[in-house]
MILOBA-299636 format. One line per field, with one value per residue (C-alpha): residue in three letters; z, x, y. Coordinates in steps of 0.1 Angstrom, whole numbers, plus 5000, padded with zeros to 4 digits. Layout:
<nodes>
r	Ala  ...
z	Z  ...
x	X  ...
y	Y  ...
</nodes>
This chain:
<nodes>
r	Unk  Unk  Unk  Unk  Unk  Unk  Unk  Unk  Unk  Unk  Unk  Unk  Unk  Unk  Unk  Unk  Unk  Unk  Unk  Unk  Unk  Unk  Unk  Unk  Unk  Unk  Unk  Unk  Unk  Unk  Unk  Unk  Unk  Unk  Unk  Unk  Unk  Unk  Unk  Unk  Unk  Unk  Unk  Unk  Unk  Unk  Unk  Unk  Unk  Unk  Unk  Unk  Unk  Unk  Unk  Unk  Unk  Unk  Unk  Unk  Unk  Unk  Unk  Unk  Unk  Unk  Unk  Unk  Unk  Unk  Unk  Unk  Unk  Unk  Unk  Unk  Unk  Unk  Unk  Unk  Unk  Unk  Unk  Unk  Unk  Unk  Unk  Unk  Unk  Unk  Unk  Unk  Unk  Unk  Unk  Unk  Unk  Unk  Unk  Unk  Unk  Unk  Unk  Unk  Unk  Unk  Unk  Unk  Unk  Unk  Unk  Unk  Unk  Unk  Unk  Unk  Unk  Unk  Unk  Unk  Unk  Unk  Unk  Unk  Unk  Unk  Unk  Unk  Unk  Unk  Unk  Unk  Unk  Unk  Unk  Unk  Unk  Unk  Unk  Unk  Unk  Unk  Unk  Unk  Unk  Unk  Unk  Unk  Unk  Unk  Unk  Unk  Unk  Unk  Unk  Unk  Unk  Unk  Unk  Unk  Unk  Unk  Unk  Unk  Unk  Unk  Unk  Unk  Unk  Unk  Unk  Unk  Unk  Unk  Unk  Unk  Unk  Unk  Unk  Unk  Unk  Unk  Unk  Unk  Unk  Unk  Unk  Unk  Unk  Unk  Unk  Unk  Unk  Unk  Unk  Unk  Unk  Unk  Unk  Unk  Unk  Unk  Unk  Unk  Unk  Unk  Unk  Unk  Unk  Unk  Unk  Unk
z	7863  7870  7892  7870  7837  7836  7802  7806  7787  7809  7799  7812  7847  7855  7846  7868  7898  7892  7888  7922  7938  7921  7933  7969  7967  7951  7981  8006  7990  7971  7938  7905  7881  7844  7829  7792  7767  7753  7731  7732  7700  7681  7696  7685  7655  7629  7649  7633  7663  7673  7709  7695  7694  7687  7724  7728  7699  7715  7748  7731  7711  7745  7755  7724  7730  7764  7751  7726  7753  7776  7749  7748  7786  7788  7763  7780  7816  7822  7835  7869  7851  7831  7862  7877  7845  7845  7881  7872  7841  7860  7888  7862  7840  7866  7902  7887  7855  7832  7803  7777  7783  7765  7733  7733  7735  7737  7741  7768  7788  7785  7794  7826  7834  7827  7849  7877  7878  7872  7835  7806  7793  7758  7755  7754  7717  7711  7718  7681  7668  7653  7649  7684  7672  7660  7695  7710  7685  7691  7729  7723  7700  7727  7753  7731  7722  7759  7765  7732  7717  7728  7760  7770  7796  7820  7811  7837  7834  7866  7867  7831  7814  7839  7838  7860  7835  7833  7818  7820  7816  7848  7876  7870  7905  7915  7946  7954  7981  8006  8031  8041  8018  7988  7997  8001  7967  7950  7964  7953  7918  7914  7924  7899  7871  7874  7879  7848  7825  7841  7813  7826  7858  7851  7858  7839  7868  7883  7907  7895  7897  7930  7928  7965
x	5173  5152  5164  5147  5130  5105  5093  5060  5031  4999  4987  5018  5011  5048  5055  5026  5040  5074  5059  5042  5076  5090  5062  5067  5104  5096  5075  5101  5130  5113  5127  5117  5104  5097  5070  5077  5058  5070  5045  5041  5020  5049  5074  5053  5033  5053  5051  5036  5043  5013  5014  5006  4968  4941  4937  4973  4970  4939  4957  4986  4962  4947  4981  4985  4950  4962  4996  4979  4960  4990  5009  4985  4982  5020  5021  4993  4997  5032  5047  5030  4996  5009  5019  4985  4968  4990  4980  4943  4948  4968  4943  4916  4935  4951  4935  4900  4905  4888  4912  4887  4865  4890  4889  4851  4850  4885  4871  4845  4870  4897  4872  4865  4902  4908  4879  4893  4924  4908  4917  4896  4874  4876  4911  4899  4891  4929  4927  4918  4942  4972  4991  5006  5020  5053  5060  5052  5074  5103  5101  5100  5131  5149  5143  5158  5187  5196  5191  5193  5163  5148  5135  5101  5085  5094  5127  5143  5170  5188  5203  5193  5216  5244  5277  5261  5232  5224  5194  5180  5149  5130  5132  5103  5088  5057  5050  5052  5078  5068  5088  5122  5119  5113  5144  5166  5156  5160  5195  5205  5191  5207  5242  5236  5225  5252  5281  5303  5300  5268  5245  5221  5207  5177  5157  5127  5107  5083  5053  5020  5016  5002  4987  4980
y	9697  9666  9638  9612  9606  9579  9565  9547  9532  9535  9501  9482  9467  9464  9500  9510  9492  9506  9541  9539  9530  9561  9582  9569  9578  9612  9620  9609  9627  9656  9644  9659  9633  9639  9616  9606  9585  9552  9534  9497  9500  9515  9490  9461  9472  9452  9420  9389  9365  9343  9358  9393  9388  9413  9416  9427  9451  9467  9471  9488  9510  9521  9533  9554  9570  9580  9592  9615  9633  9634  9651  9680  9681  9684  9713  9732  9723  9709  9677  9676  9674  9645  9628  9633  9620  9589  9583  9585  9562  9537  9533  9529  9505  9483  9480  9488  9467  9493  9493  9479  9509  9532  9511  9512  9550  9568  9603  9595  9576  9602  9629  9611  9608  9645  9655  9634  9655  9688  9693  9705  9675  9690  9677  9642  9647  9645  9607  9604  9629  9612  9645  9637  9604  9620  9633  9599  9582  9607  9600  9563  9566  9587  9560  9533  9555  9554  9517  9499  9481  9448  9462  9476  9498  9513  9529  9551  9577  9588  9622  9632  9658  9654  9636  9609  9602  9565  9546  9512  9490  9483  9475  9450  9444  9426  9447  9483  9491  9516  9537  9525  9495  9519  9539  9509  9495  9530  9534  9499  9503  9538  9523  9494  9517  9542  9516  9518  9489  9474  9462  9436  9419  9396  9366  9354  9341  9366  9369  9382  9419  9432  9467  9473
</nodes>
């Protein structure tokens, strides 16, 4: 049984930072993490707000291209391969600022990401295959069933499938904690998340994301 399930969209910079904290703790404590899709495109596709510009829509479509390929990677190679692919994508999208490239040519970009982690580049063709969308939607719905709606990514589930299971949105952090700092934050967040009746702890002010 996994220690944690992490619902991510690879285009979200905040999810990326949180995921690197999770990977840090994973290495320090030998935890098992399951990487699951949540689609910002599906969450927002009916929006008509002024802020939801074509640039936002393109970014969210980029996440769906990646999720489609990750779906076939998970089926053929398992969750560890999905984690490796997410790492390659996140590095390209965020520190390297290459996200627009996937919208220009989804197959070529995903072929490069697959090659970077030693997977078959032919799987990149699945970026344009909407047959994977039902699985991505089901995972998105599963995440919201655990937290309620009006949240985004990441969504984290501690101790999935156990009597200690607890899910929440976040934490949204601007910097990646390392070493003892990562463990202290993990233990604090786990206590808060698994405390009976705890629903929300939030402030709207935040620093700019730091990917170092």
